[in-house]
C-alpha positions, -999 to +999 in steps of 0.1 A: -001+000-001+013+035-009-012+053+013-002+085+029-002+084+067+007+106+096+040+086+099+049+094+063+042+130+068+063+129+099+093+114+080+089+142+055+090+169+080+120+151+098+138+149+067+133+183+053+134+206+083+162+226+101+162+246+133+141+275+118+113+252+104+102+233+075+121+235+042+104+217+015+121+206-019+111+231-047+090+204-064+070+199-032+068+235-019+035+252-029+052+285-028+089+290-037+094+327-031+077+349-007+082+387-010+076+407+021+075+444+015+077+465+045+063+501+045+058+530+068+029+550+050+003+546+026+019+561-003+050+542+004+029+510+007+015+515-029+050+523-043+066+490-026+035+468-036+038+481-073+077+473-071+071+439-056+045+429-083+071+438-109+098+414-092+069+387-088+062+390-124+097+385-134+101+356-111+068+340-122+081+343-158+112+324-147+090+294-137+088+301-099+057+301-078+058+335-058+036+350-032+035+386-019+029+389+019+010+418+030-001+429+065-039+429+070-039+452+100 
């Protein structure tokens, strides 16, 4: 049986983690690159998000799975 169980998931986490957390191989990772813009004002927020969008587009064109993290508060 090739059923996925909690034991298999545990082995995956044990094999692909370090002191800072889980590090999945690129083929398994749902997101390969996370961009985290940090801003201090609303105008700066818009500027940084536009820039991050351009960087994300370039990375996606290169075949990477990209996510732009933004604060919700």
